[in-house]
C-alpha positions in Angstrom: -0.4 -0.4 0.1 1.8 3.5 -1.2 1.4 6.5 1.6 0.3 9.4 -0.1 2.1 12.2 2.9 0.9 16.0 2.8 2.8 18.5 1.2 5.4 20.7 3.6 7.2 22.3 1.5 7.2 23.9 -2.5 9.5 24.8 -5.5 8.6 28.0 -6.4 9.5 28.7 -9.7 8.8 32.0 -11.6 8.1 31.8 -15.3 10.1 34.0 -17.4 7.9 37.2 -18.2 8.6 37.9 -14.8 11.4 41.0 -15.1 13.9 41.4 -13.6 14.3 38.6 -12.4 17.7 38.6 -9.7 18.6 37.4 -6.5 16.5 40.5 -4.6 13.3 38.9 -6.2 13.5 35.0 -5.5 13.9 36.2 -2.0 10.5 38.6 -2.4 8.7 35.9 -3.5 10.1 33.5 -1.1 9.4 35.7 2.5 5.9 37.0 1.0 5.1 32.7 0.7 6.9 31.7 4.5 4.5 34.7 5.7 0.5 33.8 3.1 2.1 30.6 4.8 4.6 29.9 7.7 3.6 26.1 8.3 5.9 25.5 5.1 9.9 25.7 2.9 9.5 27.7 0.2 12.7 27.5 -2.4 13.3 30.3 -4.9 15.1 29.3 -8.1 14.9 30.0 -11.9 16.7 26.7 -12.1 13.9 24.2 -12.8 14.0 22.4 -16.0 9.8 22.9 -15.7 10.7 26.5 -15.5 7.3 27.8 -17.9 7.0 30.7 -20.3 3.8 33.0 -19.1 2.8 30.7 -15.8 4.5 30.5 -11.9 5.3 26.7 -12.0 4.9 25.0 -8.4 5.7 21.8 -7.1 5.0 20.2 -3.7 7.3 17.6 -2.3 3.4 15.7 -1.2 0.1 16.5 -1.3 -1.9 19.6 -0.7 -6.2 18.9 -0.1 -6.4 22.2 1.5 -8.0 25.1 -1.1 -7.7 27.6 1.7 -3.5 26.6 1.3 -3.7 26.9 -2.5 -5.3 30.0 -2.6 -2.6 31.3 0.1 -0.7 30.5 -2.8 -1.5 32.2 -6.0 -2.2 34.7 -3.7 1.4 35.7 -2.4 2.3 34.6 -6.3 0.4 37.1 -8.0 1.6 40.0 -6.7 4.6 39.1 -8.2 3.1 39.1 -12.4 0.8 40.4 -14.5 -0.8 37.8 -14.2 -3.8 36.6 -11.5 -3.8 33.6 -9.8 -6.4 32.6 -11.8 -3.9 30.6 -13.9 -1.1 30.3 -11.3 -1.3 25.9 -9.5 -0.2 23.6 -12.1 
């Protein structure tokens, strides 16, 4: 039997469409995520094979079944793009 564990961390990959992605931008994204979801750990990076052109790529290390968590995550990321939170989670 396979047990699927709840997520405790996320890899967050900003889209290539985000302008001015530097270490300060990545730190700001991580700080916003930690503030919105303090019980999770975040790795914000541009070095990922799944980097998208227009959307953040979000990879949890387990299952995220709570819609409030997904909404908080999308809301925290939305302020860093010209995109709304409706297209943020993959």
